Each structure stands twice: as structure tokens, then as C-alpha cells.
N, C-alpha and C positions, 0 to 999 in steps of 0.2 A: 423425259424422263432419267434419259443417262445421265444429264446435268444432276437431277434430284438425288442422283445414286452416287453418284460422287463427292455429292455434300455427303451423304450418310455416312461413306467410307473414309471421307477426311473425321468428321467427327467422331469415328468408334476406331479406327485404326490404331489405336495408342492405348487404349484403355484396360486394363488389367484382366476382363474378364476372361479375355482370349486363352490365359491360362490355363482358366477352370475349365472352357471346354475339351483345350487338347487335354489335359488330362484326363477326362471324362472317355474320350477318342481311343486314348492309349491303354486305359485301363480296361475298356471293351474289346479291343484286340489282342488284348493277354489273355480277359476272358474266355473270350472264343477260341483263344488259340492253344490254351491251357486245356478245355475241354474237350477239342476233338483230340489233340498229342494224348490226353489218360484214355479218352474212348478205346484210339489203338493200340494203347499199351497194355491193357486191362490184360489176364488171360482168358476169361472168361465171359466173353461176348456178350449183352444184351440186347443190342441190336447191330445188324449188316452194316460196316463201314461204307456207303456207298454213296450216290448223293442225296438219294431223300434225306437219309440223315443228317449231310454236311446242309441243305438246302432249309431244311427243321431249324437247328441249331444256329443258323445265322438269322433265320429271323424272332427265332427265340427270345436269343442274347440281344437282339439291336430289340426288341419288348421290352428288355430293361433300361437300356441307356437312353435309346431314344428321347422318351418323354421329357427328361430331366435335362436333355443335351439343349434339346429345341422350347425349354422354357426359360431355361437362365440365357438362352441366345436371343429370345423374344422381349424378354423383362429389360436386359441391359439395353438393349440397342432403340428399347422405348424410352427407358426410365433416363437416357442425357437431357432429353427435350423436358419432359414434367417434372423432373427433380429438382432440376436446376432452370427452371421456367423460364424458360430459353425459346419459348412459343412465339414472342415477340419479334424476334429473327425473321420467321417466316413472311411476316412484310414485307421486311425487308429485298427476300430473294422472289417476290412474287409467289407465294408458294401458299398454297391451304390444306386443312388438316387431309382431305382426301389425297392431295399429291402425296403428301408425309407418310402415311400409312401406305399409301401405295410405295412409293422408294424404300420403305423402312423393310416391307414383303419382298421388296426382290434383292435388297442386301442378303433380308434373312435366305431367301431361297439359290440364293448362289451358294453360301456355305453350307445350305442342307447338300447340295450339289457335289459341290467337294466331297461334302461324309456320305455321301452314297457310292461317292468315284472309290472310297476309301476301301468302302464296305464290296464293291466290286473286286479293286485289286486284293483284296484279301483274302474272299471267297475263292478267288482262280489261283492262288498261293498255294493256300491250304489243297485244292485239288490237288494241285501239281505235288505236293509232300509227301500226300499220304495216297497218290497213283487212285485218282481218280477220275473219270472219265466221263462230262456230263453228254447224256443222250436226249433226242428229243426236244422237248421247247420248256421245261421245267424249268429251267436256269434261266433264260428271259422272263417267261411269267413272273417267278419269284422277284427278278430283282424290279420288271416294272410294276409288282404289288409292293414293294419298300418301298421304291421313288414314290410313289402314290400318297401311300401310308404318311412316307416321310412331309412330305407337300400340305396334305391336310391338316396334319398333326401340324406344321407350322403355322398355316391360315389361322387354324382355332386360337393356338396359343398367341399369334399377335395381335387378332384380335380383342381378347381377354385384356392382355395389355394395353392396353388402344383406348379400351373402353374404361376397366376399372383402372382408376389411376392407382391406388397400392397395391405395385408392382408385386408388391410379396404373395399376392392370390394366387400370380399366374405361376411362380414358380411353386405355389402350395401345391396345382395343380399338376404338376409335369412328379414333384416328390409321390404323389400318390400315386401316379399312374405306373410308376418306377417301381411302386414299393407292390403294389397290383400285383401287376407284371410277373413281378420277381416270385412273389413270395405262394403264386397259380402256375409257375411256370408258364405266363401264355394261355394254361387250357382254363379259365373262365368261360362259362358259358355265352356264347356268340352273340346270342340274347339280351346281354347284359352288355356284354363289349361296346356294341351298337349303339346306345346310348351311353358312352362315354371313349371321348374324341382322340383324348390324351392315350388310350388304348388301342388305335387303326392300325398299328404298327403290329401289334397281336392279332386284332383280326385279322390282317388281309393274309397272315401263315396261309399262303395255298396247301401245306399240308398239316395233316392233325396226327397226333397219337393216340391210339385205340388198345386198350389193351396190350401193351410191350412191339404194338405195328403200328409202323409209321402207311399213312392212307392218303392220300389227296381230298382235301375238303372240297366235299360234296358241292358249299355253300361260299364258295372260293367266288365264282363270278357273279353271284347276286351280292357279296359284302363289297366286291370292288364298284361295283357300280353304284350302291349306300352311298359309298366315301368318299368316290366325286362328286356326287350331285349334295352330298354333305356339308362337302368341300367349298365347293361352287355358291350354296347357297351361304356361307358364312361371310365369304367373301363379298359378294355382291350387299350383303345385309350391313357388313362393315362397311364400305364404300360409302354405303347410302345413308348408313347411322352420323359417320364423322363430316360427312359435307353438310346433311340439316343441323345435326344438335352440338357438333361440340366447336365451341367459339376460339377465335385462335384469339 
């Protein structure tokens, strides 16, 4: 598996789509930073600038950008083999479709982990800048929810990109996810978001806004288990499907 992952890194390391992903991350960081600074400087604040608001905004902004980021990441990693008809190379490396899917998922997971680490550092930096002290376990819970949401979204998007040969379809799902999250500020009814894996980062927000009051999401634990098992089911299905139906 390590060998397969290094092959994927070698195939993708000089491709231009990395610049697009970096640009999305930069815009996301600037968006989050500007939102927090703007709230801090408002003379009549609508919200109390505390850990609840900081973590709510972190998950909300990630809900805007993560679907697009992950859809582009997944489609570009998969496209190099399908678009350039390089699947015959698998035979030379004694690699099958199941191994290929797993290797690409591991590479995507590594990038998502870097993305998540950037968000971790960003929120810690912002808390220092605006003098917010994290108390209790809410910070840890939020970061765990963000990580699981990102990974499950990756599994979904990678599976779509691997099964549906037209890579534009997977990217379109990411664009729709980002657009819906942005238009609704991540406040779409949870019963709807549960059926839309590209909105799982927004769904796993442990905080909700009700009548300008930030509250703990009472369905957070249910959503967490749901997203985890959906991701696991998609992964198992795709492993089975690629091994049984996709021909090299």
C-alpha cells in the first residue's frame, strides 16, 4: 500500500491543480479571518465574541469551501488514470482497481489531513489574536467533527469520481454543495443535509444559530454516528464495486 501511494504521489506531484487547491485554501483562510476581524470591530455587536462564535464560524466557513476543495482534489487525482487511459499501467505494477482506489483515497486523505491541520492552526491563531480562551471540550469536539466530515466527504467524492467516468460530475456535486452551504449559511434543515454527503461538514457543526443565539446542536452525536457509518458504507461498497465490476 505504501508503494502504491508513492506511485500516486509521483503521478500527481507536478500537476497544476495543486495551485487551484492552494488558492481555495488561501481564500477560505482570508474569508474566515476577515469575518472574525469584522465582527470584532463592529460597534454594535450582534454576537458575543467567544469560543462558541469562533467555532461556529470555523465550521460554517469550512462548509462553504470544503465541498469544492475535496471535489476538485478527488476528480483530479482520479482523472490522470481515466482521462489519459493509463489503467493498463496497473498490470505492469501488479496493481488492481481496488488497490488503485485505496491508494488514491490514502493520498487524498493525506491532503485532507494537511487541510485539517491548517484549520487547527488557524483557529488557534485567531483565538490568540482576539483573546479567546477555549474551555471545556467544545474545541476538541469541533475539530473531531470537522475531521470526520472532511474524510467522509472525501470518501464520497472519491467514490463518485472513481465510478462515474465523467469527472465533471464529481466537481459539479462539490460546486452544488458549496453553493447550497453558502446560500443557506450552513443552516439548511439537518434532515435534508443527511441525504447530501457533500454537505456533511456543515451537518457536523456542533453549534447551531437560533434567533441570534448560538446553542449546542442537540443532534450532534446522532449526526456524527450517521456520517461515520455513511462514510464506512460508501468505502466498503466502492471497494467491492471496483474489485468486481471495473475492468483494468
